[in-house]
N, C-alpha and C positions, 0 to 999 in steps of 0.2 A: 535792702533794706538801708534807711540812715537812720542810725543810732545819734539823735544829734538830741539835744538838749527839749525844744518843742516837741519832738517825734514819744519822746519816752514820758512826758509827761502827761501829753493825750493822752497814753494809754493805760496809766495808770490810774487818770480819772473816768477812762469811758470803756475798758477794755474788763469783759467778767471773767475773765482769767487774773487778772491780776489782781480785779477788787475780793475776788476766795481768797488771794494770797494775803489778803490784808485784813479780814473779818476775824473778827474775836473768834468767830464757830467756825473758822477755820477746818481744824483737827474733826468736828463732828459731822460737816458737810461732808469731806475728799474723805473719811471713813467707811459714810455709810452710804455716798452714792458706789465709790467703788467696789463695797464685798455685794451691793444689791445689783447694781447694772455690768457695771466690766467686768466681773470675776466671773458672772454663769453666763457674759454675754446677752443679757436679756434688753430690748429695743424699745419696747415699748410696755408701761407696766398699770393697772387700774389707780386711780384715787385711792377707794378703801382697801388692794392692796399694799401699798407704799407707805398711807398713814400706818396702817397697823405692823409695821417692821420698823415703821421709825419710832412708836408708841414703845414696841418693846426694846427697842434702842434707847430711848429717851430715861424708860422705867428705872434698867442698867446702870445708868448714866448717873441718874438722884439714886442713888441706892450708895454709889461711891463717896460722890462729889457735896451730896446735898438738895434737898427740895431745890432752894430758890438756882441750884446750875444752870434749868434750863424749865424758865417757869409757864411757856409760852406749850398751845398744844402740837400735836401731829401735824397735823391740818395748815395752822395756824406757819408754822414752819416751810408747811410743800409748799405753798401759796405767796408767801416772804421768798424764796429761792427761784420760783416762778416769774418772778413780778418784770416789769424793764426794767427798772435800778439794776436788779444784782442778774437776773437774764441767765442765771445757772442749771434750772430746767426749765422745759417745752412745755407747756399744759396746753391739753390738747384734746377735740374730741372728736374721733372716730369715727367712722363709716357707721351706722345702722347700733350705734350706741346714745343715748344722752345721758355717759358719766365722761369724766372726763378723764384725762389717759397723761402721764410724764413721761418724758425719757431725758436723757442727757441732750447739755449742748453745748458744740465743739469745744469753744472753751473751754467746758469746766474738764474734758476728756482731759485734753491736752494739759493744765493745771495740776491735773492727777495723775498723770503721766511722768509731770516732773517730780512732781512729788517721790513718784520710784524714784526716780534715780540719784536721789538724794543720801541713797540709804546705803551704806559699805556691802561691797558685794563679797564675797570672799570666793571665788572666781574670774576676773577680767583677762577674755581672750581677744588678742588683737591680731592672732595671726588668720585667722578667718574674714577680718574685714576686710584687713589687705586684698588678702588675695580675691574675695568681692570687689575691690578697687580694682582690681590688677584685669580682671575676667571684662569690668564693664567699659573701662578703656578700650581692654582688645578689641570689644566688639561694636566701640565706638569705631575705633578706626577702621577694622573688617568692613565694617556695613555703608560707610562713608566711599571706601577707594572704588573710584570709576575705572581704575587701570584694568583688563583681564587680567594681561601676562602676571603682575602682583597677587592676583586675587589666587588663581592657577594656582602660583609658587608657594602660596600661604597656606590652601588646599591641604599639596603635597608634602610638605613639608609637617602636618597634623598628620599623615595619615601611615608619613617616614615613623613618628614619634607612638602610634598607636602598633601597627605594626615591632616595634620595639617590644612596648610593655606586654606586649601577645607573647611572644618568644622569649621574655625574663619568669611570667608565667608557667608557661608551659615547658620551661627547663626547672620550676619547682622554685624559685624564687617570688613569692608570694610579697608585695610588701599590703603591708596595713599602718592601718593608722593606729597614732598610741592611744591610752588614756587623756591625754592634754590635746591633742586635737579634738576630740572625739567632743569631749566635754565646749572646748572653745568655738566649733561648729555645733550644737546643738544649743550654745546661747544664745548665737547669733539667730539662730532656727526660732526660736520662741521672742526672739526681741523684735525680728521682722514681720509675726505670725499677728503679733500685737499692734505693733504698728499698722498691718494692714486690715483690719476693725476697728481704728480709729480711722482712718480715711473713710473708708464706707459711711463714719456718723460723719461727716464733711463732708463727703459729694450728695449724699442725703441732703444735708442743708439748704445746700448752694442751686436743687434742684426745686426743695421748696422755697426757695427764695423766690428763683423765677415762677411759678406756682399764685405765691402769694402774688405780684408784679403783674400777673395776667388778668385774676380777677379784678386788681381797681383798674386797669385799663379797662377793661368790659365794664363797670360799673359805671364810669365817668366816660367812657366813649360817646361824640356825636355824632359823628360821618358815619360813612358808608364799611358794611359789614367786613368789604374784601381789602380793603385798606388795612383794617384794624389784624385782620389775620394773617395778611404778608409782614405785618411786623413783628405781631407773634413769634411766624413759627421764624423768621429772619434769628430774632433775635434766639430760638429754641436750636434749630440748626446753629448759631452761632457759640452756643454749650457744646452740641454732642460734637462736632468736630473740634473743638478745643482741644488743646496739649491731652486735661484732665478727661475730657469723652472717648477721647478714643483709645485714649491705653482704660478708661474702666471699662470698655466693650470692649479688647481685646482680652482682656480679665479676665470680665464676666463669659468669653464662648472660650474661653480655655478650662476655664472651671466648670462649664456647665458641659462638659464631655463628659461622659461615659467615663470610658478609658480612661480617664485623667482620675476621676472620682476610687477608681477604684485602684489608678498606681498610689495613689497619696495614699491609701486607708492601705495597704501591703507596705506601702515602704514608713510612714509613723508607726505598726507592729514591728517592724524586724528594729528599727532603732529604738523605740523603747523600751523592749527586750535585755537591749547591750545594759552590760554591768556598768562604766564608765555613765552613761549616763539614768540607770537607775538612782546610782550616788547622789546624783544631782535631787533628787524627789522631786520630780515635774509634776504640772499642775493635772490634773487628771482629764480637765477638757484638752490638755492638747492632743489628746487619741484623738478625740470630734473635729478641733482645728478646719479641717476644710471646711466642715459642715455648717459652722459657725460662719466661716465668709460666703458661704451658700445662703442662710438665713439672715446677716446685714445685706446681700446682694439684693434681696427677694426685697427689701423693705425700698431699696434707692429707687428697686425698679415701678415700684409700686406707689410713688408716691410722680413719676413718671407719669404712671395709665390715671393718676387722677388730671395732672395736666390735660391729657389729652380728653378727658371725660368733660371736664371742663369746657372747653372747644367746642367741646357738641354740645353740652347744654345751648350754649350762646348761639350756636348756628338756629337749633331749635324755637330759640324763642325768638329770633331772627326774624323765622321764617311764618310764627303764629303772627308775628306783627306786621309783616307785612302783607299776609294772607287777609287779616283781620282791611289792614287798610282798602285793598282791592275789594272786600264788601262794601265798607263804607261808602265806595268812588263810587259802588252798583249801586246802591241803596239811594244818593242821591240826584245819580241821572234818573229810577221810578221816580222819584217826587217830584221833581223838574216834568217830568213827562207828564203825572198828572194832574200839574197846573195848568199847562196846556191846551191839557186835550178837548176843552168847552170852544177854544179861542185859536182855534190854528195860525198858524201863519200863511202867507199866501205864497205862491212859489214852492219853486224844490230847496228840502232844508238839508238834504245830503242827496249825491250823486256816488255809485258804485260801482264800477263795470264787474260784466262778469270776466272771470280769469279762466273756469271750467266750464264743462258742460254738468250740467247736473243733473247723475242717475243714478236711477236707486232699481236696483235690483228687486224681485218677488223674494228671494228666500234672504232676504239684508234685513226682515222686517219680522221686530220682535213679532214669540206669541202670541195667545191672551195667557193671563195669568189673571182667575178668580179670585175676588178679593174677598179674606172670608168676613161674617156675618155673626160677631161675639152673641153668645148665648147669654142674655143677664135672668141669672134666675131671683125671682121673688121673693125671698124669707126672713122669715124675720127675727131678729137675736134674739136669744134667753140669757138671759142669768144667771149663771148656777155655779155648781161648784166639782168640782172633776177629780180626783184621787190619782194624781201621774207621780211613778217612781221616782225620784229626782235621781239616783244614786247613777244613772248613767251620764250627770252633770262632773261628779265627781273622779269618776274614772277614765279619763283619759290619758293618754301615752302622748309624752313628748319625750323621745330620740332627738339626744345630742348630738348631732352630726357632726360639729369640732371635735367631740371627745373624740369620734370614730375615729377623725380623720386624724388624729395625733399618734394617737393607739398605730396604727399602718404606718407613718411615717416610722415612727419612734420603732416598729419590727424591721421595717426597711433597712437604717441604718448601717447596721453587723451583718446584710445578706442583702446579696440580687434577689430575691421572689420568696416569697409566702403566701399558702395556701390560705381560701376563706376559714378553714376547718383548724390551723394553727391556729390562724387569730381567735375563732373564738374559746381553742383550748388553754390560747395565754390568759385570756380576759373573760370570760365565758357570758352568755347572753342575759343581759336581766332585766328587757324586755320583748323577751320573745321572739314569736316570729316579724313584728312589728320591727326594729335592728334589724335580723337578718335582713330583711328588706330593705334597711336604710342602707346597710354594709353594700347588698348589689346596687342599689343603685349610684353610691360612688363608686364602683368601679367603672359604671359607664359615664360617668360624668368626670371627676374629677381626679383618679387615679388613672395608671395603663395598668391594664387588666386583657388575660387572656385565657379560655373556656376550655377545657380538655374536654371534650365529648365522649369521648371513652373510657375515659374513669370517672367511678362515681360517690361521691365523700357525704358521709351520716355527719350529721351536724344537731351533737344533743342539749337541751336546754330543760330547765325544771321551773315548775309552773305551777304555784300556789290554787288550788280548785275551792267553795266555795262554803266544803267541810272542813278546810284547817288544812288537809295532808296537798301533799307534794305529790306531781304528777309529772314523771319524766316524757318529755317530747321529743319529736325527732323529726329531720325534713332532710330527706334526698335528694340531689343536683348532683347536677357534674360538676367537675372540677374548677373550681374560680382562683385563679391564682394573679395575686399584686406583681407586681414586678415594678425596680429602682428605675 
């Protein structure tokens, strides 16, 4: 990037991150958004929940700074932060909901991350970063080497070093990292983990921009659908095949491996139990940072899926328009044929040569299907009053499947599998048999599940009868195991 005066002046006027740093409300915006979105790794939040959290924040600030410190309501501040002029938040509607939702914009996260670097750190490590840079240079040098002998020689050298290290350990001399080296490397790990979450939001922003451009082109397109699809898919392939797209795809494939997830969980548990790391007081979310990566990557994949759905909808609309055009042409032909029925032109109107023999086998003819004659009863409707118990209208049971999905995922975070009986013991059934059936439906549609026919589980729940007494119900079924 060229840091000349014109470029920096343009950034100062137009870039959302710079506008945030220049704002008089920058401490409020940065502290609130960092606490609500970045620290708990929240990607999407409903307007009502976000406005309630901001209202609590404003109430506390007005208590200490005075009632005139922040005169507007929380919703007005959120709409102002999400306006085109500022662009600190992204306001949008999720599919299947009429309530606005909010998410951080990538420039806002960059500004908050930069503000975090201004505070003085109690420990600044340099060794781990130097080793990381050295290792990256080695990988680039070895990965671009085309001479087989050179690469084999480097592998032999590495093997000799490993053999010497094995002999040293077997002899009783085990080299260990001291406390300073452990703190240095753990600090480098947490920094890279936070930067990786920020990169996910920027990658999602790029794909979302592509989706917006696709919708604009579809709305204004006048040519053939083949030409539009070729242009759109070419641009999508260009993004997917770019350096950023290939890097994201390789990272996602690596992280989706169950073996890698279990390995990350074991390593994090072991590292966080080290005394030097405990002295640093790491964030509690560090223990499940790889699940945060999965959740952030899932949002990016969902944005790509929306792009595919938009193309599918465009093709369906085009097919409907083409079919309608065909029907209009056929209707026009019928109208013209009826117009010339009484005065047919002389001579041959059209001539079609037979290209094949017209053969019709007896068994190809359809069988006779008798028509159904409806019976209409001549009954006089009489007006009257009938007493109907309307209590059934108010006794409907609605099962929140989203809450059940969150419960299953939470249970699978720290274990590889969990049975349906254990789920019901951790969170008892509130809706009885209907909720149990919903769990079974999720086992077949949403999650990977295994049924052990040889073991029978009993699941209990309590049901309140009409007389106010509770009755224990139970169901026997083969063991259902949810697998991560």
